[in-house]
C-alpha positions as CSV (number, residue, x, y, z in Angstrom):
1,M,78.7,130.0,182.4
2,K,79.1,133.7,181.5
3,K,82.3,133.0,179.7
4,V,80.7,130.4,177.5
5,H,77.9,132.6,176.6
6,K,80.3,135.2,175.4
7,K,82.2,132.7,173.5
8,N,78.9,131.5,171.6
9,K,78.1,135.2,171.0
10,H,81.6,135.7,169.4
11,N,81.3,132.5,167.2
12,A,77.9,133.6,165.9
13,K,79.2,137.0,164.9
14,K,82.1,135.4,163.0
15,K,79.6,133.1,161.2
16,E,77.5,136.0,160.2
17,A,80.4,138.1,158.9
18,Y,81.7,135.0,156.9
19,K,78.2,134.5,155.4
20,Q,77.9,138.2,154.4
21,E,81.4,138.2,152.9
22,H,80.6,135.2,150.7
23,L,77.1,136.6,149.6
24,T,79.0,139.8,148.7
25,K,81.5,138.0,146.7
26,N,78.9,135.7,144.9
27,S,76.8,138.9,144.2
28,I,80.0,140.5,142.7
29,M,80.7,137.3,140.6
30,L,77.1,137.2,139.4
31,E,77.3,140.9,138.6
32,D,80.5,140.3,136.6
33,V,78.9,137.5,134.6
34,A,75.9,139.5,133.9
35,Y,78.0,142.5,133.0
36,D,80.2,140.4,130.7
37,N,77.1,138.7,129.2
38,A,75.5,142.2,128.7
39,A,78.7,143.5,127.3
40,L,79.0,140.5,124.8
41,Q,75.3,141.1,123.8
42,S,75.9,144.6,123.3
43,T,79.0,144.1,121.3
44,L,77.9,141.1,119.2
45,G,74.2,141.2,119.4
46,L,71.8,138.7,121.1
47,G,71.7,136.3,118.0
48,D,75.6,136.1,117.8
49,T,75.9,135.4,121.4
50,Q,73.5,132.5,121.2
51,S,75.4,131.1,118.2
52,L,78.7,131.3,120.1
53,L,77.0,129.5,123.1
54,N,75.7,126.8,120.9
55,L,79.0,126.4,119.2
56,L,80.8,126.1,122.5
57,H,78.2,123.6,123.6
58,E,78.8,121.6,120.4
59,L,82.6,121.7,121.0
60,I,82.2,120.4,124.5
61,L,80.0,117.5,123.3
62,Q,82.5,116.8,120.5
63,S,85.3,116.8,123.0
64,Y,83.5,114.3,125.3
65,K,82.7,112.1,122.3
66,I,86.4,112.1,121.1
67,E,87.5,111.3,124.6
68,K,84.9,108.3,124.8
69,E,86.1,107.0,121.3
70,F,89.8,107.2,122.5
71,K,89.1,105.3,125.6
72,D,87.1,102.7,123.7
73,F,89.9,102.3,121.1
74,K,92.4,102.0,123.9
75,V,90.4,99.3,125.5
76,L,90.0,97.6,121.9
77,I,93.8,97.7,121.3
78,E,94.6,96.4,124.8
79,S,92.1,93.5,124.4
80,V,93.6,92.7,120.9
81,L,97.1,92.6,122.5
82,E,96.0,90.4,125.2
83,M,94.5,87.9,122.6
84,I,97.3,87.5,120.2
85,P,99.7,84.5,120.8
86,Q,102.8,86.7,121.1
87,A,104.3,88.3,124.1
88,V,104.5,92.1,123.5
89,I,106.8,94.7,125.3
90,V,107.0,98.3,124.6
91,F,109.8,100.6,125.8
92,N,110.1,104.3,126.0
93,E,113.1,106.1,124.2
94,N,115.0,106.1,127.5
95,G,114.6,102.4,128.0
96,S,112.0,102.4,130.7
97,L,109.0,100.1,130.3
98,F,105.9,101.7,128.8
99,Y,103.7,98.4,128.3
100,Q,103.6,94.7,128.3
101,N,100.8,92.3,127.8
102,K,100.0,89.3,130.2
103,K,101.9,86.9,128.0
104,A,105.0,89.0,128.4
105,S,104.6,89.6,132.1
106,N,104.1,85.8,132.7
107,L,107.1,84.9,130.6
108,K,109.8,84.9,133.3
109,G,113.3,85.7,132.1
110,L,112.2,87.8,129.1
111,L,113.3,91.2,130.6
112,D,116.6,89.7,131.6
113,I,117.6,89.4,128.0
114,D,119.5,92.1,126.1
115,L,116.6,93.5,124.1
116,N,118.5,96.1,122.5
117,F,118.6,94.7,119.0
118,S,117.5,95.4,115.5
119,S,117.4,92.0,113.6
120,E,115.3,89.1,114.8
121,F,117.0,86.2,116.7
122,E,115.9,83.1,118.5
123,V,116.2,82.5,122.3
124,K,115.4,79.7,124.6
125,I,113.3,80.4,127.6
126,D,111.9,77.7,129.9
127,N,112.6,75.0,127.5
128,N,110.7,76.8,124.8
129,V,112.1,78.5,121.7
130,Y,111.0,82.1,121.0
131,L,111.4,84.2,117.9
132,M,112.4,87.8,119.0
133,Q,111.4,90.7,116.7
134,S,111.8,94.4,117.2
135,S,110.6,97.7,115.6
136,K,110.6,101.4,116.4
137,I,107.6,103.7,116.1
138,S,107.3,107.2,117.4
139,H,110.2,107.0,119.9
140,K,108.9,103.7,121.1
141,Q,110.6,100.3,120.7
142,I,108.1,97.4,120.3
143,I,109.3,93.9,120.9
144,T,107.5,90.6,120.2
145,A,108.3,87.1,121.3
146,T,106.7,84.3,119.4
147,N,106.7,80.8,120.6
148,I,107.9,78.7,117.8
149,T,108.7,75.6,119.8
150,E,106.1,73.3,117.9
151,Q,107.4,74.7,114.5
152,K,110.9,73.8,115.4
153,R,109.6,70.4,116.6
154,Q,107.7,69.8,113.3
155,E,110.9,70.8,111.3
156,R,112.9,68.3,113.2
157,L,110.3,65.6,112.7
158,A,110.1,66.2,109.1
159,S,113.9,66.0,108.7
160,M,114.0,62.8,110.8
161,G,111.1,61.3,109.0
162,Q,112.7,61.9,105.6
163,V,115.9,60.2,106.8
164,S,114.0,57.4,108.4
165,A,112.0,56.8,105.3
166,H,115.0,56.7,103.2
167,L,116.8,54.2,105.5
168,A,113.5,52.0,105.8
169,H,113.5,51.8,101.9
170,E,117.1,50.8,101.9
171,I,116.5,48.1,104.5
172,R,113.3,46.8,103.1
173,N,114.9,44.7,100.2
174,P,117.5,42.9,102.3
175,I,114.9,42.1,105.0
176,G,112.5,40.7,102.4
177,S,115.4,38.3,101.1
178,L,116.1,37.2,104.9
179,S,112.4,36.6,105.4
180,L,112.5,34.3,102.3
181,L,115.6,32.5,103.3
182,A,114.2,32.0,106.8
183,G,111.1,30.4,105.4
184,V,113.3,28.0,103.2
185,L,115.4,27.1,106.3
186,S,112.3,26.2,108.5
187,K,111.6,23.5,106.0
188,R,115.0,22.0,105.8
189,V,116.5,22.3,109.4
190,D,115.9,19.6,112.2
191,E,113.9,20.2,115.2
192,K,117.0,21.2,117.2
193,S,117.8,24.1,115.0
194,M,114.2,25.0,114.5
195,E,114.2,27.2,117.5
196,I,117.0,29.3,116.0
197,V,115.0,29.7,112.8
198,D,112.0,30.8,114.9
199,E,114.1,33.5,116.6
200,M,115.2,34.7,113.3
201,K,111.7,34.9,112.0
202,K,110.7,37.0,115.2
203,S,113.5,39.3,114.7
204,I,112.7,39.7,110.9
205,W,109.1,40.4,111.8
206,R,110.1,43.1,114.4
207,V,112.3,44.8,111.7
208,E,109.5,44.6,109.1
209,R,107.0,46.1,111.7
210,I,109.5,49.0,112.3
211,I,109.8,49.6,108.6
212,K,106.2,49.6,107.9
213,S,105.6,52.1,110.7
214,T,108.4,54.4,109.5
215,L,107.2,54.5,106.0
216,L,103.5,55.1,107.1
217,F,104.4,57.9,109.5
218,S,106.6,59.6,107.0
219,K,103.9,59.7,104.3
220,G,100.9,60.4,106.6
221,V,97.9,58.5,107.6
222,Q,94.6,58.4,105.6
223,A,91.8,56.1,106.8
224,N,89.6,54.1,104.3
225,K,86.9,53.0,106.7
226,Q,85.0,49.8,106.0
227,Q,82.8,47.5,108.1
228,H,84.6,45.1,110.4
229,F,84.2,43.0,113.4
230,F,86.7,42.6,116.4
231,A,86.8,38.9,115.6
232,D,88.8,40.0,112.5
233,F,91.5,41.5,114.7
234,K,91.6,38.9,117.5
235,Q,93.6,36.3,115.4
236,S,95.9,39.1,114.3
237,L,96.6,40.0,117.9
238,E,97.2,36.3,118.9
239,Q,99.7,36.1,116.1
240,V,101.7,39.1,117.6
241,I,101.7,37.4,121.0
242,S,103.2,34.3,119.4
243,E,105.7,36.1,117.1
244,Y,106.8,38.9,119.5
245,G,110.0,37.8,121.3
246,Y,109.8,38.0,125.1
247,T,111.5,36.2,127.9
248,K,108.9,36.3,130.8
249,E,105.8,34.2,131.1
250,I,102.7,36.3,130.1
251,E,99.1,35.6,130.5
252,V,96.9,37.2,128.0
253,A,93.1,37.5,128.4
254,F,90.5,38.8,126.0
255,E,87.2,40.3,127.3
256,I,85.0,41.2,124.4
257,D,81.8,42.8,125.3
258,Y,80.8,44.0,121.7
259,N,80.6,41.7,118.8
260,D,78.6,43.9,116.3
261,A,80.1,45.8,113.4
262,F,82.1,49.0,113.5
263,Y,83.9,51.1,110.8
264,V,87.7,51.3,110.6
265,D,90.6,51.0,108.1
266,F,91.5,47.4,108.8
267,S,95.3,47.8,108.1
268,L,95.7,51.1,110.2
269,Y,93.5,49.8,113.1
270,E,95.4,46.6,113.2
271,I,98.7,48.5,113.4
272,A,97.4,50.6,116.3
273,L,96.3,47.5,118.2
274,H,99.6,45.7,117.5
275,N,101.6,48.8,118.8
276,M,99.5,48.8,121.9
277,L,100.0,45.1,122.6
278,C,103.7,45.3,121.8
279,N,104.0,48.3,124.2
280,A,102.2,46.2,127.0
281,I,104.7,43.3,126.4
282,D,107.8,45.6,126.5
283,A,106.5,47.2,129.8
284,I,106.2,43.7,131.5
285,E,109.7,42.8,130.0
286,E,111.3,46.0,131.6
287,G,109.2,45.8,134.8
288,E,109.9,44.2,138.1
289,C,107.0,41.5,137.9
290,E,108.1,37.9,137.6
291,S,105.2,37.1,135.3
292,G,103.0,39.3,133.2
293,K,99.3,39.7,132.9
294,I,97.7,41.4,129.9
295,R,93.8,42.0,129.5
296,I,92.6,43.1,126.0
297,C,89.1,44.6,126.5
298,F,86.8,45.5,123.6
299,F,83.5,47.3,124.4
300,R,81.2,50.1,123.5
301,D,80.8,53.3,125.3
302,C,77.9,55.5,124.0
303,D,78.8,56.2,120.4
304,M,82.3,55.1,120.6
305,I,84.1,51.7,120.3
306,L,87.0,51.3,122.8
307,C,89.9,48.8,122.7
308,R,91.7,49.0,126.1
309,I,94.8,47.0,126.8
310,Y,95.9,46.6,130.5
311,D,99.3,45.3,131.7
312,N,101.1,44.9,135.0
313,G,104.5,46.0,133.6
314,K,106.6,49.1,134.2
315,E,104.8,52.4,134.9
316,I,104.5,55.0,132.1
317,E,107.3,57.6,132.4
318,D,106.8,61.3,131.2
319,I,103.3,60.8,130.1
320,A,103.2,64.5,128.9
321,S,105.5,63.5,125.9
322,L,104.3,60.0,125.5
323,F,103.0,60.3,122.0
324,E,105.9,62.4,120.7
325,A,107.6,60.8,117.7
326,F,111.2,59.5,118.0
327,K,111.2,59.8,121.5
328,T,111.1,56.7,123.8
329,T,112.3,55.3,127.1
330,K,112.1,51.7,126.3
331,L,115.1,49.5,125.6
332,K,113.6,48.0,122.4
333,G,111.7,51.2,121.4
334,H,112.1,53.2,118.3
335,G,109.8,56.0,119.3
336,L,107.2,55.8,116.5
337,G,104.7,53.2,117.7
338,L,102.6,55.3,119.9
339,A,103.0,58.5,117.8
340,L,101.8,56.6,114.8
341,S,98.9,54.9,116.7
342,R,97.8,58.4,117.7
343,Q,97.8,59.6,114.0
344,I,95.7,56.6,113.2
345,A,93.1,57.2,116.0
346,L,92.8,60.9,114.8
347,A,92.4,59.6,111.3
348,H,89.4,57.9,112.5
349,D,88.1,60.8,114.3
350,G,89.0,59.1,117.6
351,E,91.7,59.3,120.2
352,L,94.4,57.4,121.8
353,C,95.1,57.9,125.5
354,A,96.9,56.3,128.4
355,N,96.3,55.8,132.1
356,N,98.9,55.4,134.8
357,T,96.6,55.1,137.9
358,E,93.9,52.6,139.0
359,G,95.2,50.0,136.5
360,K,97.7,51.0,133.7
361,F,96.3,50.8,130.4
362,F,96.5,52.2,126.8
363,E,93.1,52.8,124.9
364,I,91.9,53.6,121.4
365,R,88.5,55.2,120.8
366,V,86.9,55.3,117.5
367,P,83.3,56.3,116.4
368,L,80.8,53.4,116.1
369,T,79.8,54.7,112.6
370,P,81.8,57.0,110.3
371,L,81.1,60.8,110.8
372,C,79.2,62.3,107.9
373,S,82.1,64.8,107.2
374,G,84.5,61.9,106.9
375,E,82.6,60.0,104.2
């Protein structure tokens, strides 16, 4: 116990000595500051000292303000770089990475490309086409990658549309002559040969339908909406069923739950319905079912009028690119029917969609009454 007591006494002495030492140092520092302040006042005068202190205070405030503005500006620039559609990468002069936005970091394979270039070029990454551009500013190399896949697709479609329109014009006249000849033959041949003439008429009708769709797609769709009833289109759909060539037995049922007026461009809406129905027939022909079933439903859903066509044919393949022009998986397809039908739906301020689960169907929706902006 005596040893512990001596040790505590020794610690207390050390603490007291440490305290006295720091008090002495602080006193010396205060004396120095007081001396410096007194010396400054004696040299410059009290008024000049206060002016310098005020100036120093103002400089400190200005530095804080500049620092805050710099931080705010940095946040703004980074926010802008995150919002722009391009991927942006910045390299230091030694080639090390200085900055990249989220689009650049999410674009896998971008840093694997040789980015030491001066002129712009195109590169393909993950089935998308990117335009690469570079510029040097203040010992930094800035590189941007712009996704131009849609632009390239539109250029390709425009080129294909021009060629298709030219071919359609060239084919139109001979097909018209064949149609007239088929009509004359149907009045002159016997019953045994009539089946051949009917097949000719169906084939001619299919070619005329393709020509009409091609020309309409190439020049664009503009809807002239008028009041119509679904009964106006039912007979036309029945004609398609009788004229469209198919080999399987197909049962077609109409379910009409809306009989009042709605506003569409008759010719355009008819084409869209024809394309949907022909698509259903083709799916049955290519499917594994022995006989086909098609249901054509027409009904109202809130302020929209829907025509939905169900079929039990082949399932939809590659639904993501279903409405892309000149792209088809069908044996008889030309790749324009659904793309044109979608254009027609959009021209009516509506939409065209497809469903591959719980009953396969295609559906076109149009407003019950024309939108004010469209009239």
